[in-house]
N, C-alpha and C positions, 0 to 999 in steps of 0.2 A: 467564691469558688473554692472547693476543697481539692483533694487529690483525685484525679481522674484515673480510674483503674479498669482493667479488663482481664478476663480469665477465659482460657480455652485449653482443651486437649487437642494438640496438633496431630495426633495419630502418626507421628514420625514423617509427616508429609512436607516435602520441600515447598510445594505451591502454597500450602497453608501458612508456612513460615513467612513466605514472601508477602502474602496478603496482610498478615498481622503486622509485619514491619512497616508496610506502607501506611496502614491506618495509624499505627503508633506515632509515626512522624507527622503525618498530615494533620491529625487531630490533637497533636501536642499532648498525648497521654503521659501520665506520670509513672504508673506501675502496671506491668503485665504479669499475671500469675499463670504460669505455663506448665502443663503436664504433657508427657510423652513428646518432647521436642524432636526435631529432625537431627539425626546423628550421623556423623561421618568419622570413622576411626576413633570412636569413643569421645569425640568432641562435638559440641552443639554448634550447628551451622545454620545459616539462612536468616539469622536475626541480627538487626542492625544496632540495637541499643547496648547499654552496659549489662552484662550477664552475670548472674550469681548462681552457681551450682556447685555440687560436691564432685570434684574430679579425683578424689583420693580413694573412694570406695570401689570395690570390684563390681564390674558390670556397667552397663550403660545408664547414665542418669535419666530418671523418668520425671524429674521435677526441676524447674528453674524459675528464676525471676529476672525479668528484663525491666530496667529502671532508668528513669531520666537522669542524665549526668549531673543535673543541677541539685539533685537530692544527695546529701551526705549519707553514705551507707557503710555499715560495719557488719560483715558476715559473722555468724556465730557457729564456727566449725564444730564445736563439741556436741552440738545437737543436730548436725547435718548428716544426711546419708543420701543414697541415690534416689530415694523416694520423698525426701523432705528437705527443704532449703529455708532456714530462717535467717533473718538479718535485722539489725537495728537501723532505723532511719531517724535522722535528725532533721527537725523542721524549725525554721525561723518564722515565727508569726508575730503579730502585733502584741501578743501577750508575752513574748520572749521565746526562748528555745525550749522545745519539748522533744521527747523521744518515744518511740513505739516500736514494737516488734511486728514484722510482717513475715508470712510464711506461706510457701507454696507446697502443697502436699499431693501425692498420688497414693491412693489406697488400693492396692491390688485386689482384684476380685477373688483370687484364689488364696489369699493370705489367711492363715489360721488365727492371727492376732487381731481379733475384732476390735480390741480397745486401742490398738496402735500405741504401744508404750512410749516410743520416742516423742510423739506429740504430747502425751501427758507429762513427760519429763520437761518439755519446753514450757508447758503451761505452769509447772511448778517453778521453773526458773524465772518466768515473768512475775509470778507472785512474790518471789524473794526480792527481786530488784525493783518492784513497784512499777513495772512497765505494762501498758495495755498491749494486747496481741490481736492481730487481724490475720485470720487464716482463710485461704482460698484453696479449695481442693476438688479433685475428682474422686468422690468417695466410692464409686461403684456400688452404690446402695440400691437394693431392689425393693425396699419397703420403708415406711416411715419409722425412724428409730429415735427421733427427737423427743426429749422428756420435758421440754419447756411448756409452762402453762400460760405464759404471757410474754409481752415484749416490753422490755424496760428501756431506760434511756440509752444504755450501751448498745442495745439492739438497733435503736434508731440512728446510730452513727453511720449505718450503711443505708444509703438512700438511692433512689433511682435505679434499683436493681431490675434488669430486664435482659431478655435475649436480643442480641443485635440482629438487624436485618441484613448485615454484611454477608456476602457469599464467602465462607471461610476456607474453602478448598479442603476441609476436613469433614469427617462424618459427625463431628461435634460442632455446635454453633457457639459463637463468641458470646460471652456474658459480660455486660457492662454494668458498672455501679460506681457510685461516688462515696468517698470517705469524708465526712464532714469534719472540718477543723476550723479553728478561729482564723478568719481572714488571712490567708497565705499572702505574704508580701510579694509584690511583683518583682521579677528579676530585671535588674538594670545592668548595663555594661557600657563601656566606652570603646569605640573603634579607632585605634591609634592612626590607622591609615587615612581616616577621614578628618584628621586634625587640620584646622585652618592655620597653617604655619605662619602666614603673614601676621595674623592677630597674636599668635604665640610670641613671635620675635618682638613685636611692638610692645607687648606688655612686659616682656623681660627687660627691654631697654629702659622702660619707665620705672620699674620697681627695683632693679638690681643696684641702682645707685643708693638705695636705702640700706643695703647690706654693708656691715662694717668691713672695711678693706684693710685695716691695720690689725694684723694678727701676729702677736709676739709670745703668747703663752697659751697654756691648755684651756683656760677659761674662755679667752677670746676665740680660740680655735673652735670650741664647741658652739659658741654663739654664732659664728660665721657659717658653720656647716648647717646648723638648724635654719638659719636665715636663708641660705642659698637653696636648701631643700624645699622650704616653704614657697620661695619665689618661683622655682621651676614647677612645682606641683600645682600651685594656684593658677599659673599661666596656662598650663596644660588643661586643667579642668575647665577653664573659661573658654579655651579655644576648641575644646572637644567635649561638648555637653553629653551628659548621660542619655542613653536611649533605653526604652523599655523593650525587653525581649518579646518578639511577636509570638502569637499563639500557634503558629503553624510552621512546619518545616517541609521543604520540597523534597520529594523522592525523585532523584535524577532520571530514573528510567521510566517513570510513569508518563503516559501520553493520552491523547484524546481518544484513540481507538480503544485503549483499555477501559477508559471510562464508559464508553458506549457498550462494550461487551459486559462490563460489570452490571450496568443498568438492565440490560437485556436478560442476563442470567438471573437477576433478582426477580424480574417479572415472571419468567418461566418457572422459577421455583414456587412462587406464590400460586401461579396457575395450576401447577402440578399437585399442590396440596389440595386444591379444590376438586379437580377432576380425576386425579389418580393416574394421569398419563405422564410418565417421567421421561419419555424418549427425547423430546425436544430439549428438556432441561439438561439431560446428560450430554447431549451433543453440544449445546452452548457452553456447558462447563468445561468440556474437553477443549473447545476452541479458545476459551478464556485462559485456561492453563497453558496451552501451547503459545499463545501470544505473549503471556507474561515471560516465559522463558526466552522467547525471541527478543523481546524488548530489553531484558537484562543483558543478554549477550551483546546486542548491538550497542547499548549504552557503555558497557565495559570496554568494548573494542574502540569506540570513539574516545573514551577517556584516556586509554593507553596511547592512542595515536596523537593525542594533543599534548603529551608530555614532551617538552622541548628542551629541558635542561637537565644536567646530571643531578643537581640537588633534589629536584622533584622526583626523579626516577629512583634515587637512593632512598628517599623517604618512603615511597610506596613499597620498595623492596623490604625495608625494615618492618613496615606494618604487616605485610603478608608473611614474613618469616617469624613474626612474634607469635608465641603460643599464648593465646588469650586466656590467662588464668584469672582466678578470682582476686578481689581486693584482699589486702591484709586483714585478717579477722582478729578475734580475741586470742592472744598468745598464751602459752604455758609459762608459769613462773618457775622459780627454782625448786619448788615443792612438787612440780609436775602437774599442778592444777591450773586450769585456764582462768584467766581474769574475767571479770563480768562486766567491765566497762572500758570505754576508749582511753581515758587518761591513764589508767593503770597499764594498758597495753603499750602506750607511748613511752611510759617510764621504763618498761622492760627493754624496749628498743634502745633508749638512751643509755641505760646501764650496760647493755651488751656491747654496743658499738663505740660508746664514749665513756669508758669506766673512769670513775673518780673525777668526772667533769663537774663544774660548778655552774649553776644556772644564775645568770645575771638578771635581776628584775627588769622588766621592760619599762618601768616607770622611773628608772634611774635618771634623775634630771641633771646631775653634775658628777664629775669624776670622783671616784672614791679615793680617799687619802692614800691608800696603798699603791695607787697607780701614778701618783705624782713623782716625777723623776727629777734628776738634777738639771738645773738650767743649762741649756746648751752653750758651748763656747763659740768663739769666732770660727774655729775650724769646722765645727758642726754645720754652721750656717753656710760656709763656703762649699762643703760637699753637697748640701741640699740645693744650692744654686746651680752647681755643675750638673746635678742629676735631673732636676726638673726645670725645663724651660719651654717656651711656647711651642717650638717645633715638635718635640717628642710627645708632648701632651696632646696636641692636635692629631698627630699620627696615631697615637693609641686610641683616641676616641673614634676616629674614622675607620679603624681596623675592624670594628664590630659590625655585624649585620644590624641595620637600623631598627628592626622590630624584634630583636632578640628578647626573650622573656626577662622582665625586670626582677630585681630582688625585693626585699621586704619594703623598701622605700617607694616602690612603684615607679621608679625612674628607669626608662628603657633608653638604649643608645641614641635613638633619633632625637630625643629631647636635648641631649648634649650636642649632637651633630648640627642640628638646625640653629642652635643658639651658640655655636662654637666661638665666634668672634666676641660675643658679649660675656660669655661665661668663663672662657679660658684664663683671663687675668686673675680672677678670683680663685680659680682652681690652682693656679701656680702658687699663690700665697698659702693656700690650705695644704697642698702637698709638701711644700718646703717646711712649713712649721711642724707638720705631723712627723716628717722624717727627722728633723733636727731634735725634736723632743723624744723621739722613739715612742710615739703615742698615737693610737688609732681612735678617732672620734667615735662616740656612741651612735651618731646618726649617719 
C-alpha cells in the first residue's frame, strides 16, 4: 500500500470541509490536496489534519495541503504563494529514506499567466535537487492542453485515479488516487499507560542485580549509567509490547443518523443523474448538511461539559488560543538565500540560537580526555552524600507527572516511579559520583 491521497476544490464551503475531514480520518488517508478551502478571518478552518499553506501572502489562501501527522514534512516557502503550496515529504520505506515534493495548486480561470511561472520555478528547483514532484491542482482548463504522446513509468506512479462517490458538499467532487512507493513500513507505537507494571517490576528486580553497584570513577560511572538505562528500557519494552497503528481513526461527532443520510443522499444523487430530477437530492443534501452542523455542536458541547479538571481545561484553552501556523520551512542563510534541504536549515537554527557550540558525536563511547577532572577528595564525597540521599531522590522522582514526555533516552517518569524502591539505591551512587567528579555521564 502506497500513500493514499485525495484532491478536491472545497468552494469555501464549511460542510464540504467537514465531510473531507471525516473521510480523511475514517479511511486513514495520507495527503489531501485542497483548493479554495473554507476561510475565516484569513485562516483556514474546518479541517482536522496538519495543514500547510502560505499565510504570508496578501489575500486569502486558495490552495493548501492536509497531511497525516506521521509523515515528516518540510514546507518550501520560497516557492509558496496563496495559489500554490509545495512541501518536501520524507518517507521511510524498506529501501531506506526517500524524499519527494508534493504541491497543491489553484490556477485561476481569469489569470493571464497561462504558463503559471511559479510552478515552472518549482519544477526547476526539483530538477536541481534531484527530487520528484507530484502536483495536484484545479487547473480551470476548458480544453485539452496536454502535449504528452505516451505514458511512461513516472506517469504510472499515479494509480487508481477516480472520482469518489462520496457526497462532498461542494460543487466539485472528490478525486482519489494512490501514489505507488516501495512498501511503506507500518507505524508502530507503545502505549505507556497500558504497561504491565507487575511484569516490569519483576524484570527490574531480576536484572538490576547484574548492574555494577561500585562506582568510584568516571569510567565506572559511564558503565553503570548505560547498564541501568538498558535495564529500564528492556524491562519496559518487554512489559509494553509494540502495537501496529490501526488504519482508521474515529470522528467523535459522527453517528448512525449521519451514515443513513449520507447513504440516502448518494442514492438520490445517482438517481438524479439518470432522470434529471434534482429536487429530492437537494432536499436530502440540505438535511444532511443541517444534521452535520447539529452533530458537531452537540459533540463539542458534550466534550466541554465532560472537562472535569483544571489541567484539561487549560490544555484546551491553549489549543484554541494557538494560531495554527505552518511548520518551519527552509530558512534564509546569511546571504539572504533560502537553503534547499532540511539539514542546512537545522544548521542555521543551531548557529543562530547556539553560536560557537560544539556538536558532540552521538557515538562517543567513552569520556574524552579533556573532560577528565581531578580525583575528588574526602570533602567532595561528604558534600555529595549530604546532597543526595534516598528521601530527596524519591521526592524528586515522584514530583513529576507519570507520563510526562521522555528525553532522548525514552525513559519517562513512571518508569522510575514504579520501580522506585529497586532503582533508587543505584541512582544514589550515580548522582553522588557525578557530583563529586563534576561530570555528567553521556547516557
